[in-house]
C-alpha positions as protocol buffer text, in pm:
chain_id: "A"
residue {
  index: 1
  type: MET
  ca { x: 15866 y: 10115 z: 6591 }
}
residue {
  index: 2
  type: ASN
  ca { x: 15820 y: 9759 z: 6783 }
}
residue {
  index: 3
  type: THR
  ca { x: 15490 y: 9672 z: 6926 }
}
residue {
  index: 4
  type: ARG
  ca { x: 15484 y: 9770 z: 7249 }
}
residue {
  index: 5
  type: THR
  ca { x: 15301 y: 9545 z: 7563 }
}
residue {
  index: 6
  type: GLN
  ca { x: 15106 y: 9735 z: 7829 }
}
residue {
  index: 7
  type: GLN
  ca { x: 15396 y: 9702 z: 8084 }
}
residue {
  index: 8
  type: ASP
  ca { x: 15607 y: 9861 z: 7791 }
}
residue {
  index: 9
  type: ILE
  ca { x: 15321 y: 10150 z: 7753 }
}
residue {
  index: 10
  type: GLU
  ca { x: 15345 y: 10216 z: 8152 }
}
residue {
  index: 11
  type: ALA
  ca { x: 15717 y: 10218 z: 8151 }
}
residue {
  index: 12
  type: LEU
  ca { x: 15748 y: 10486 z: 7884 }
}
residue {
  index: 13
  type: ARG
  ca { x: 15483 y: 10692 z: 8111 }
}
residue {
  index: 14
  type: VAL
  ca { x: 15705 y: 10647 z: 8393 }
}
residue {
  index: 15
  type: ARG
  ca { x: 16028 y: 10784 z: 8222 }
}
residue {
  index: 16
  type: ILE
  ca { x: 15804 y: 11069 z: 8072 }
}
residue {
  index: 17
  type: ALA
  ca { x: 15687 y: 11156 z: 8409 }
}
residue {
  index: 18
  type: GLU
  ca { x: 16077 y: 11175 z: 8542 }
}
residue {
  index: 19
  type: VAL
  ca { x: 16151 y: 11452 z: 8322 }
}
residue {
  index: 20
  type: ASP
  ca { x: 16018 y: 11819 z: 8456 }
}
residue {
  index: 21
  type: ALA
  ca { x: 16080 y: 12004 z: 8157 }
}
residue {
  index: 22
  type: TRP
  ca { x: 15904 y: 11934 z: 7817 }
}
residue {
  index: 23
  type: TYR
  ca { x: 15906 y: 12169 z: 7540 }
}
residue {
  index: 24
  type: HIS
  ca { x: 15739 y: 11957 z: 7258 }
}
residue {
  index: 25
  type: CYS
  ca { x: 15417 y: 11776 z: 7286 }
}
residue {
  index: 26
  type: ILE
  ca { x: 15544 y: 11464 z: 7081 }
}
residue {
  index: 27
  type: ASP
  ca { x: 15291 y: 11161 z: 6998 }
}
residue {
  index: 28
  type: LEU
  ca { x: 15491 y: 10880 z: 7083 }
}
residue {
  index: 29
  type: GLY
  ca { x: 15199 y: 10591 z: 6968 }
}
residue {
  index: 30
  type: ASP
  ca { x: 14996 y: 10357 z: 7151 }
}
residue {
  index: 31
  type: GLY
  ca { x: 14781 y: 10670 z: 7333 }
}
residue {
  index: 32
  type: VAL
  ca { x: 15133 y: 10853 z: 7492 }
}
residue {
  index: 33
  type: GLU
  ca { x: 15195 y: 11215 z: 7404 }
}
residue {
  index: 34
  type: THR
  ca { x: 15476 y: 11436 z: 7584 }
}
residue {
  index: 35
  type: PRO
  ca { x: 15341 y: 11707 z: 7817 }
}
residue {
  index: 36
  type: GLY
  ca { x: 15529 y: 11977 z: 7646 }
}
residue {
  index: 37
  type: HIS
  ca { x: 15409 y: 12354 z: 7610 }
}
residue {
  index: 38
  type: PHE
  ca { x: 15368 y: 12330 z: 7221 }
}
residue {
  index: 39
  type: ARG
  ca { x: 15228 y: 12087 z: 6989 }
}
residue {
  index: 40
  type: MET
  ca { x: 15401 y: 12167 z: 6674 }
}
residue {
  index: 41
  type: SER
  ca { x: 15202 y: 11941 z: 6467 }
}
residue {
  index: 42
  type: ASP
  ca { x: 14925 y: 12186 z: 6451 }
}
residue {
  index: 43
  type: TYR
  ca { x: 15141 y: 12452 z: 6285 }
}
residue {
  index: 44
  type: LEU
  ca { x: 15364 y: 12215 z: 6066 }
}
residue {
  index: 45
  type: ALA
  ca { x: 15178 y: 12332 z: 5756 }
}
residue {
  index: 46
  type: PHE
  ca { x: 15290 y: 12671 z: 5762 }
}
residue {
  index: 47
  type: TYR
  ca { x: 15668 y: 12541 z: 5739 }
}
residue {
  index: 48
  type: GLN
  ca { x: 15603 y: 12435 z: 5418 }
}
residue {
  index: 49
  type: LEU
  ca { x: 15861 y: 12133 z: 5459 }
}
residue {
  index: 50
  type: PRO
  ca { x: 15935 y: 11886 z: 5166 }
}
residue {
  index: 51
  type: GLU
  ca { x: 15741 y: 11593 z: 5194 }
}
residue {
  index: 52
  type: ARG
  ca { x: 15996 y: 11370 z: 5120 }
}
residue {
  index: 53
  type: LEU
  ca { x: 16412 y: 11411 z: 5259 }
}
residue {
  index: 54
  type: ASP
  ca { x: 16496 y: 11115 z: 5146 }
}
residue {
  index: 55
  type: GLY
  ca { x: 16907 y: 11111 z: 5103 }
}
residue {
  index: 56
  type: LEU
  ca { x: 16940 y: 11449 z: 5246 }
}
residue {
  index: 57
  type: ARG
  ca { x: 17120 y: 11581 z: 5528 }
}
residue {
  index: 58
  type: VAL
  ca { x: 16954 y: 11800 z: 5798 }
}
residue {
  index: 59
  type: LEU
  ca { x: 17057 y: 12027 z: 6069 }
}
residue {
  index: 60
  type: ASP
  ca { x: 16836 y: 12124 z: 6351 }
}
residue {
  index: 61
  type: VAL
  ca { x: 16944 y: 12425 z: 6546 }
}
residue {
  index: 62
  type: GLY
  ca { x: 16797 y: 12428 z: 6899 }
}
residue {
  index: 63
  type: ALA
  ca { x: 16630 y: 12127 z: 6868 }
}
residue {
  index: 64
  type: SER
  ca { x: 16510 y: 12119 z: 7274 }
}
residue {
  index: 65
  type: THR
  ca { x: 16299 y: 11792 z: 7292 }
}
residue {
  index: 66
  type: GLY
  ca { x: 16318 y: 11730 z: 6922 }
}
residue {
  index: 67
  type: PHE
  ca { x: 15969 y: 11712 z: 6749 }
}
residue {
  index: 68
  type: PHE
  ca { x: 16107 y: 11844 z: 6457 }
}
residue {
  index: 69
  type: SER
  ca { x: 16434 y: 11701 z: 6432 }
}
residue {
  index: 70
  type: TYR
  ca { x: 16242 y: 11339 z: 6464 }
}
residue {
  index: 71
  type: GLU
  ca { x: 16012 y: 11466 z: 6208 }
}
residue {
  index: 72
  type: PHE
  ca { x: 16270 y: 11508 z: 5997 }
}
residue {
  index: 73
  type: GLU
  ca { x: 16379 y: 11184 z: 6003 }
}
residue {
  index: 74
  type: ARG
  ca { x: 16047 y: 11048 z: 5980 }
}
residue {
  index: 75
  type: ARG
  ca { x: 16024 y: 11254 z: 5598 }
}
residue {
  index: 76
  type: GLY
  ca { x: 16351 y: 11021 z: 5500 }
}
residue {
  index: 77
  type: ALA
  ca { x: 16656 y: 11275 z: 5569 }
}
residue {
  index: 78
  type: ALA
  ca { x: 16929 y: 11016 z: 5569 }
}
residue {
  index: 79
  type: GLU
  ca { x: 17069 y: 11241 z: 5901 }
}
residue {
  index: 80
  type: VAL
  ca { x: 16969 y: 11458 z: 6143 }
}
residue {
  index: 81
  type: VAL
  ca { x: 17241 y: 11659 z: 6323 }
}
residue {
  index: 82
  type: ALA
  ca { x: 17019 y: 11810 z: 6619 }
}
residue {
  index: 83
  type: VAL
  ca { x: 17200 y: 12105 z: 6788 }
}
residue {
  index: 84
  type: GLU
  ca { x: 17123 y: 12184 z: 7165 }
}
residue {
  index: 85
  type: LEU
  ca { x: 17324 y: 12409 z: 7382 }
}
residue {
  index: 86
  type: PRO
  ca { x: 17573 y: 12237 z: 7626 }
}
residue {
  index: 87
  type: GLY
  ca { x: 17384 y: 12294 z: 7911 }
}
residue {
  index: 88
  type: TRP
  ca { x: 17154 y: 12609 z: 8050 }
}
residue {
  index: 89
  type: ALA
  ca { x: 17394 y: 12790 z: 8141 }
}
residue {
  index: 90
  type: ASP
  ca { x: 17531 y: 12840 z: 7779 }
}
residue {
  index: 91
  type: HIS
  ca { x: 17223 y: 13031 z: 7694 }
}
residue {
  index: 92
  type: ASP
  ca { x: 17283 y: 13439 z: 7649 }
}
residue {
  index: 93
  type: TRP
  ca { x: 17190 y: 13477 z: 7962 }
}
residue {
  index: 94
  type: THR
  ca { x: 17220 y: 13836 z: 8146 }
}
residue {
  index: 95
  type: PRO
  ca { x: 17507 y: 13863 z: 8390 }
}
residue {
  index: 96
  type: ARG
  ca { x: 17271 y: 13880 z: 8664 }
}
residue {
  index: 97
  type: TYR
  ca { x: 17080 y: 13541 z: 8560 }
}
residue {
  index: 98
  type: ALA
  ca { x: 17388 y: 13387 z: 8518 }
}
residue {
  index: 99
  type: ARG
  ca { x: 17552 y: 13491 z: 8815 }
}
residue {
  index: 100
  type: GLU
  ca { x: 17231 y: 13331 z: 8995 }
}
residue {
  index: 101
  type: HIS
  ca { x: 17268 y: 13041 z: 8857 }
}
residue {
  index: 102
  type: ALA
  ca { x: 17603 y: 12970 z: 8924 }
}
residue {
  index: 103
  type: GLU
  ca { x: 17521 y: 12999 z: 9260 }
}
residue {
  index: 104
  type: LYS
  ca { x: 17292 y: 12689 z: 9245 }
}
residue {
  index: 105
  type: ALA
  ca { x: 17392 y: 12395 z: 9381 }
}
residue {
  index: 106
  type: ALA
  ca { x: 17597 y: 12144 z: 9159 }
}
residue {
  index: 107
  type: THR
  ca { x: 17295 y: 11886 z: 9196 }
}
residue {
  index: 108
  type: GLU
  ca { x: 17032 y: 12143 z: 9108 }
}
residue {
  index: 109
  type: ARG
  ca { x: 17207 y: 12245 z: 8779 }
}
residue {
  index: 110
  type: ASP
  ca { x: 17273 y: 11914 z: 8686 }
}
residue {
  index: 111
  type: LYS
  ca { x: 16897 y: 11852 z: 8749 }
}
residue {
  index: 112
  type: ILE
  ca { x: 16801 y: 12160 z: 8506 }
}
residue {
  index: 113
  type: ASP
  ca { x: 17077 y: 12029 z: 8247 }
}
residue {
  index: 114
  type: ARG
  ca { x: 16906 y: 11703 z: 8266 }
}
residue {
  index: 115
  type: ASP
  ca { x: 16550 y: 11834 z: 8234 }
}
residue {
  index: 116
  type: VAL
  ca { x: 16581 y: 12091 z: 7982 }
}
residue {
  index: 117
  type: MET
  ca { x: 16868 y: 11971 z: 7738 }
}
residue {
  index: 118
  type: LEU
  ca { x: 16900 y: 11602 z: 7805 }
}
residue {
  index: 119
  type: ASP
  ca { x: 16675 y: 11326 z: 7886 }
}
residue {
  index: 120
  type: GLY
  ca { x: 16355 y: 11440 z: 7693 }
}
residue {
  index: 121
  type: PHE
  ca { x: 16521 y: 11415 z: 7360 }
}
residue {
  index: 122
  type: THR
  ca { x: 16668 y: 11072 z: 7454 }
}
residue {
  index: 123
  type: ILE
  ca { x: 16337 y: 10933 z: 7594 }
}
residue {
  index: 124
  type: VAL
  ca { x: 16124 y: 11081 z: 7231 }
}
residue {
  index: 125
  type: GLY
  ca { x: 16440 y: 10896 z: 7040 }
}
residue {
  index: 126
  type: GLU
  ca { x: 16434 y: 10611 z: 7202 }
}
residue {
  index: 127
  type: ALA
  ca { x: 16019 y: 10537 z: 7190 }
}
residue {
  index: 128
  type: LEU
  ca { x: 16043 y: 10673 z: 6834 }
}
residue {
  index: 129
  type: GLY
  ca { x: 16334 y: 10400 z: 6735 }
}
residue {
  index: 130
  type: SER
  ca { x: 16549 y: 10671 z: 6591 }
}
residue {
  index: 131
  type: THR
  ca { x: 16815 y: 10548 z: 6397 }
}
residue {
  index: 132
  type: ARG
  ca { x: 16929 y: 10842 z: 6187 }
}
residue {
  index: 133
  type: VAL
  ca { x: 16933 y: 11142 z: 6420 }
}
residue {
  index: 134
  type: ARG
  ca { x: 17240 y: 11247 z: 6648 }
}
residue {
  index: 135
  type: ARG
  ca { x: 17303 y: 11507 z: 6879 }
}
residue {
  index: 136
  type: GLU
  ca { x: 17571 y: 11782 z: 6871 }
}
residue {
  index: 137
  type: PHE
  ca { x: 17580 y: 12034 z: 7118 }
}
residue {
  index: 138
  type: SER
  ca { x: 17716 y: 12375 z: 7067 }
}
residue {
  index: 139
  type: THR
  ca { x: 17650 y: 12719 z: 7092 }
}
residue {
  index: 140
  type: ILE
  ca { x: 17458 y: 12885 z: 6724 }
}
residue {
  index: 141
  type: TYR
  ca { x: 17837 y: 13073 z: 6721 }
}
residue {
  index: 142
  type: ASP
  ca { x: 18015 y: 12790 z: 6715 }
}
residue {
  index: 143
  type: LEU
  ca { x: 17862 y: 12620 z: 6440 }
}
residue {
  index: 144
  type: THR
  ca { x: 18114 y: 12575 z: 6123 }
}
residue {
  index: 145
  type: PRO
  ca { x: 18113 y: 12321 z: 5836 }
}
residue {
  index: 146
  type: ASP
  ca { x: 18470 y: 12190 z: 5933 }
}
residue {
  index: 147
  type: LYS
  ca { x: 18317 y: 12048 z: 6268 }
}
residue {
  index: 148
  type: LEU
  ca { x: 17965 y: 11922 z: 6103 }
}
residue {
  index: 149
  type: GLY
  ca { x: 17971 y: 11929 z: 5744 }
}
residue {
  index: 150
  type: GLU
  ca { x: 17758 y: 12129 z: 5497 }
}
residue {
  index: 151
  type: PHE
  ca { x: 17391 y: 12061 z: 5490 }
}
residue {
  index: 152
  type: ASP
  ca { x: 17095 y: 12021 z: 5235 }
}
residue {
  index: 153
  type: VAL
  ca { x: 16864 y: 12189 z: 5486 }
}
residue {
  index: 154
  type: VAL
  ca { x: 16949 y: 12391 z: 5793 }
}
residue {
  index: 155
  type: PHE
  ca { x: 16618 y: 12453 z: 6019 }
}
residue {
  index: 156
  type: SER
  ca { x: 16635 y: 12726 z: 6303 }
}
residue {
  index: 157
  type: GLY
  ca { x: 16244 y: 12700 z: 6488 }
}
residue {
  index: 158
  type: ALA
  ca { x: 16200 y: 12986 z: 6672 }
}
residue {
  index: 159
  type: MET
  ca { x: 16554 y: 13013 z: 6825 }
}
residue {
  index: 160
  type: LEU
  ca { x: 16720 y: 13358 z: 6682 }
}
residue {
  index: 161
  type: MET
  ca { x: 16484 y: 13560 z: 6944 }
}
residue {
  index: 162
  type: HIS
  ca { x: 16686 y: 13394 z: 7200 }
}
residue {
  index: 163
  type: VAL
  ca { x: 17022 y: 13502 z: 7083 }
}
residue {
  index: 164
  type: ARG
  ca { x: 17196 y: 13842 z: 7162 }
}
residue {
  index: 165
  type: ASP
  ca { x: 17348 y: 13829 z: 6817 }
}
residue {
  index: 166
  type: PRO
  ca { x: 17124 y: 13685 z: 6564 }
}
residue {
  index: 167
  type: VAL
  ca { x: 17307 y: 13861 z: 6269 }
}
residue {
  index: 168
  type: LEU
  ca { x: 17631 y: 13640 z: 6399 }
}
residue {
  index: 169
  type: GLY
  ca { x: 17408 y: 13331 z: 6418 }
}
residue {
  index: 170
  type: LEU
  ca { x: 17304 y: 13351 z: 6069 }
}
residue {
  index: 171
  type: HIS
  ca { x: 17634 y: 13363 z: 5935 }
}
residue {
  index: 172
  type: ALA
  ca { x: 17725 y: 13025 z: 6128 }
}
residue {
  index: 173
  type: LEU
  ca { x: 17386 y: 12877 z: 5985 }
}
residue {
  index: 174
  type: ARG
  ca { x: 17482 y: 13005 z: 5631 }
}
residue {
  index: 175
  type: ALA
  ca { x: 17821 y: 12848 z: 5666 }
}
residue {
  index: 176
  type: CYS
  ca { x: 17676 y: 12530 z: 5738 }
}
residue {
  index: 177
  type: CYS
  ca { x: 17422 y: 12555 z: 5439 }
}
residue {
  index: 178
  type: LYS
  ca { x: 17490 y: 12390 z: 5095 }
}
residue {
  index: 179
  type: SER
  ca { x: 17516 y: 12652 z: 4801 }
}
residue {
  index: 180
  type: SER
  ca { x: 17210 y: 12408 z: 4677 }
}
residue {
  index: 181
  type: GLY
  ca { x: 17019 y: 12389 z: 4995 }
}
residue {
  index: 182
  type: ARG
  ca { x: 16816 y: 12621 z: 5221 }
}
residue {
  index: 183
  type: LEU
  ca { x: 16735 y: 12744 z: 5530 }
}
residue {
  index: 184
  type: ILE
  ca { x: 16425 y: 12742 z: 5688 }
}
residue {
  index: 185
  type: VAL
  ca { x: 16375 y: 12990 z: 5983 }
}
residue {
  index: 186
  type: SER
  ca { x: 16086 y: 13094 z: 6213 }
}
residue {
  index: 187
  type: LEU
  ca { x: 16073 y: 13354 z: 6465 }
}
residue {
  index: 188
  type: SER
  ca { x: 15827 y: 13592 z: 6712 }
}
residue {
  index: 189
  type: MET
  ca { x: 15726 y: 13842 z: 6502 }
}
residue {
  index: 190
  type: LEU
  ca { x: 15737 y: 14201 z: 6506 }
}
residue {
  index: 191
  type: GLU
  ca { x: 15360 y: 14280 z: 6382 }
}
residue {
  index: 192
  type: SER
  ca { x: 15474 y: 14546 z: 6078 }
}
residue {
  index: 193
  type: ASP
  ca { x: 15260 y: 14676 z: 5786 }
}
residue {
  index: 194
  type: GLY
  ca { x: 15544 y: 14824 z: 5622 }
}
residue {
  index: 195
  type: ASP
  ca { x: 15845 y: 14727 z: 5462 }
}
residue {
  index: 196
  type: GLU
  ca { x: 16104 y: 14926 z: 5735 }
}
residue {
  index: 197
  type: PRO
  ca { x: 16318 y: 14625 z: 5883 }
}
residue {
  index: 198
  type: LEU
  ca { x: 16208 y: 14691 z: 6232 }
}
residue {
  index: 199
  type: ALA
  ca { x: 16341 y: 14520 z: 6555 }
}
residue {
  index: 200
  type: ARG
  ca { x: 16198 y: 14558 z: 6921 }
}
residue {
  index: 201
  type: PHE
  ca { x: 16423 y: 14486 z: 7218 }
}
residue {
  index: 202
  type: ALA
  ca { x: 16256 y: 14220 z: 7435 }
}
residue {
  index: 203
  type: GLY
  ca { x: 16517 y: 14160 z: 7726 }
}
residue {
  index: 204
  type: GLU
  ca { x: 16434 y: 14069 z: 8067 }
}
residue {
  index: 205
  type: TRP
  ca { x: 16673 y: 13993 z: 8343 }
}
residue {
  index: 206
  type: ASP
  ca { x: 16572 y: 13671 z: 8401 }
}
residue {
  index: 207
  type: GLN
  ca { x: 16496 y: 13565 z: 8017 }
}
residue {
  index: 208
  type: CYS
  ca { x: 16690 y: 13517 z: 7732 }
}
residue {
  index: 209
  type: ASN
  ca { x: 16475 y: 13630 z: 7494 }
}
residue {
  index: 210
  type: TRP
  ca { x: 16627 y: 13919 z: 7296 }
}
residue {
  index: 211
  type: TRP
  ca { x: 16437 y: 14015 z: 6979 }
}
residue {
  index: 212
  type: GLN
  ca { x: 16124 y: 14031 z: 6793 }
}
residue {
  index: 213
  type: MET
  ca { x: 16191 y: 14131 z: 6408 }
}
residue {
  index: 214
  type: SER
  ca { x: 15936 y: 14247 z: 6171 }
}
residue {
  index: 215
  type: PRO
  ca { x: 15942 y: 14007 z: 5858 }
}
residue {
  index: 216
  type: ALA
  ca { x: 16097 y: 14291 z: 5659 }
}
residue {
  index: 217
  type: ALA
  ca { x: 16364 y: 14305 z: 5899 }
}
residue {
  index: 218
  type: LEU
  ca { x: 16449 y: 13878 z: 5894 }
}
residue {
  index: 219
  type: ARG
  ca { x: 16478 y: 13945 z: 5544 }
}
residue {
  index: 220
  type: LYS
  ca { x: 16680 y: 14205 z: 5547 }
}
residue {
  index: 221
  type: MET
  ca { x: 16932 y: 14029 z: 5792 }
}
residue {
  index: 222
  type: LEU
  ca { x: 16916 y: 13701 z: 5578 }
}
residue {
  index: 223
  type: THR
  ca { x: 17029 y: 13914 z: 5233 }
}
residue {
  index: 224
  type: CYS
  ca { x: 17286 y: 14061 z: 5476 }
}
residue {
  index: 225
  type: CYS
  ca { x: 17415 y: 13727 z: 5555 }
}
residue {
  index: 226
  type: ASP
  ca { x: 17448 y: 13616 z: 5177 }
}
residue {
  index: 227
  type: PHE
  ca { x: 17117 y: 13441 z: 5124 }
}
residue {
  index: 228
  type: GLY
  ca { x: 16896 y: 13522 z: 4823 }
}
residue {
  index: 229
  type: ARG
  ca { x: 16539 y: 13435 z: 4712 }
}
residue {
  index: 230
  type: ILE
  ca { x: 16329 y: 13399 z: 5012 }
}
residue {
  index: 231
  type: GLU
  ca { x: 16040 y: 13185 z: 4973 }
}
residue {
  index: 232
  type: ASN
  ca { x: 15737 y: 12995 z: 5125 }
}
residue {
  index: 233
  type: GLU
  ca { x: 15714 y: 13281 z: 5374 }
}
residue {
  index: 234
  type: GLY
  ca { x: 15364 y: 13232 z: 5601 }
}
residue {
  index: 235
  type: THR
  ca { x: 15278 y: 13369 z: 5964 }
}
residue {
  index: 236
  type: TYR
  ca { x: 15076 y: 13225 z: 6236 }
}
residue {
  index: 237
  type: THR
  ca { x: 15004 y: 13269 z: 6604 }
}
residue {
  index: 238
  type: LEU
  ca { x: 15142 y: 13012 z: 6811 }
}
residue {
  index: 239
  type: GLU
  ca { x: 14979 y: 12920 z: 7112 }
}
residue {
  index: 240
  type: ASP
  ca { x: 15064 y: 12704 z: 7430 }
}
residue {
  index: 241
  type: VAL
  ca { x: 14859 y: 12396 z: 7520 }
}
residue {
  index: 242
  type: THR
  ca { x: 14671 y: 12633 z: 7741 }
}
residue {
  index: 243
  type: GLY
  ca { x: 14567 y: 12887 z: 7496 }
}
residue {
  index: 244
  type: GLN
  ca { x: 14700 y: 13196 z: 7733 }
}
residue {
  index: 245
  type: PHE
  ca { x: 15024 y: 13238 z: 7569 }
}
residue {
  index: 246
  type: GLN
  ca { x: 14994 y: 13351 z: 7201 }
}
residue {
  index: 247
  type: ASP
  ca { x: 15298 y: 13453 z: 6968 }
}
residue {
  index: 248
  type: PRO
  ca { x: 15320 y: 13602 z: 6604 }
}
residue {
  index: 249
  type: THR
  ca { x: 15528 y: 13383 z: 6430 }
}
residue {
  index: 250
  type: TYR
  ca { x: 15690 y: 13457 z: 6073 }
}
residue {
  index: 251
  type: VAL
  ca { x: 15794 y: 13179 z: 5868 }
}
residue {
  index: 252
  type: CYS
  ca { x: 16015 y: 13134 z: 5547 }
}
residue {
  index: 253
  type: HIS
  ca { x: 16282 y: 12938 z: 5319 }
}
residue {
  index: 254
  type: ALA
  ca { x: 16578 y: 13147 z: 5226 }
}
residue {
  index: 255
  type: LEU
  ca { x: 16808 y: 13053 z: 4934 }
}
residue {
  index: 256
  type: PRO
  ca { x: 17201 y: 13104 z: 4924 }
}
residue {
  index: 257
  type: ARG
  ca { x: 17303 y: 13367 z: 4690 }
}
residue {
  index: 258
  type: GLU
  ca { x: 17440 y: 13235 z: 4395 }
}
């Protein structure tokens, strides 16, 4: 990262303020941090990421404003492909919400897409001097090795609860994962002391939050989707920066079946 002048710092702050929706708090240096909902640097230890990723290809599915994508680059990944939906309307919305969104003016829909899906990620990459992260716009269901190649690390952070068919999503993630690679996945956890693979439907008409799962349920789904050994398991409670939102979260690494 080049040394910034005070004028550069102020210009960066202005660009950040122009984006109305930030998901991640990301430290950009020089006392500048993006105003996101979640400071994921506080929870990195729970993900047990490899310290170095030199020479490896990483797929970050559901990259949002890019905290993990740029963290993988910082750890030396040769290439990070950061996947985000083409637009806000491409979430797995309910029919009612989809109709209401479609009725918004085109300028309003474009503003939502830029704020949530586009501009924040771009600002962070430019501020960090990123050279090895590139964006792809796709649903999880459309990810294939023919389009993207195979990856040493496939990452899905707090994303599977947002898709109506997480099993089909995991099929796509497995297809993009090298046989020698690994999937690192986290999701909103249904707390359960037993080994029953339980899931709770959490859908609301104006949200695209569909599922909470017990760790046993995710492990079972991973096994069904051709992953073998599950390791590096952990749980933590994700809090937003206000401390008002709390979400029990399960993390694990899954290795493809040999």
